[in-house]
Steps between C-alpha positions, in 0.01 A plus 500: 500500500387151607781246535487134600801346670506119493757460774481310831720752683252770603786731596570549130136588436518762775826638359347528153189668641718749689695574182180566305349716774177671402549420130321166536457183697667160519297179526674202660413132481228535762309728260522276192124501441488882511786518253324257265190718509708805412662308214155414363415872507830599334617680814790278608799682357793265568591175673835406651565153635739225597568213263262270687212722388568492127178297441300779665685757293419303183133515599518877540705548183217327312278784624744761372657589836874583477710273721864484609693234681665626821715229647795422726610234251720556199270611221736335250348166602139617467476637146319200352247488786442874474448480124242226555309746720544784243721688747795690349617711797700294749629700796732376773469591866811691599666614819409769576158449338473692172127570497540771238528230231149380580362852508666580166323205339167587662521864387577397141211254490247726668585843359679413177867497409692824546805510271827636633757456768330671794279210614806291584652764730430668832361855521766763441679294234740670260484487121838414350423494129308366203572416138361311201667219305382420147759251382712223653812687387412777744483276808870516589507880494176512699649276770805724527280810521292352781799376699665840464223664705547269800722506806825305491373187677193459279691609188746215549229237544562247222166331568322829427680541168393154390137551608470832317637343183265201524186702574555753222593233246203289606260794472621593152485140379151423626364849438516443123673827423334708770761716681580416861470777757738481796458682831707472815477650848586430861403545862677429827456123467524409132553601139234412241564462126191476279489393134165536323364446149165596350429158347369298795565164334625308803280205601531424875439126482750457217755714686460277807531187289827621352634615838417161648691325224806716567471444876516125439784516248275405208498831313861536391406463134173694522495813279299688764495547877873538561491878545238498776663199666843666518352834606317333788819325608713815506251763621390505864142516374348476151142613447350438155155643427289505186190678381421274201527678167612824663824466697747272671713635783796330668641650820832386646558593865842515662529556876737778603626266772533133394291259704244760608224238478574135571299236316430355158450728200150528353390396155282790398312513168196715568225558247221756515265615226511872571724787603437746777402762241213288363 
């Protein structure tokens, strides 16, 4: 795995390299020319960078290299600039640093998307349940079934109830009749709730455009985009991924302890053209 980090703080490059270990190497700004050569050979697997380096990311995106913004700024203010660079994954730097978000994106881009809840959780995670929803009339019962498997604190989380409703309804609406599969699980830090369809119709740039309109109060009358916008507001993390024509997966993360990671929420609409089984 070859990653390029466009970031002036070399401590973050070292931290990312430590996190990767022997699975790959991290190129920092001092090795830009080496990274460009790898990109030309198709061997640069992902790029992460601060907002100041969006022009460089646009250059690499034009060569087919997946890129994500990784910034200390609020990503809500950077959607238009990111779209101009064809970047649809905008990750915020947190305290403590949540490097696993970068590695999740890199793994999906390099090895293909792996459906399911496990990739969002730490080793030793516990499966809590799964179900399928075929019709909007089933969403309410599905929400009650999911909440019934959880501990009292999570079960009483009104934000979670709203997110589950929005994600399932959204999946059924945009999946054009394809059933939505729901999985949920937890580890010692978080609970993850995944809703997936087998249609894969979501378009990342259009999703970002609609989210940006809602973020700026312009999308109140829009027929689309509200579900993802509300889900991102109420979940601690929302990860949306698409394999075009094959599947769309939305994962809502709720920390077991509120405030576990301090910082802005990401805007995450990842696209990859293959699954891990390909």
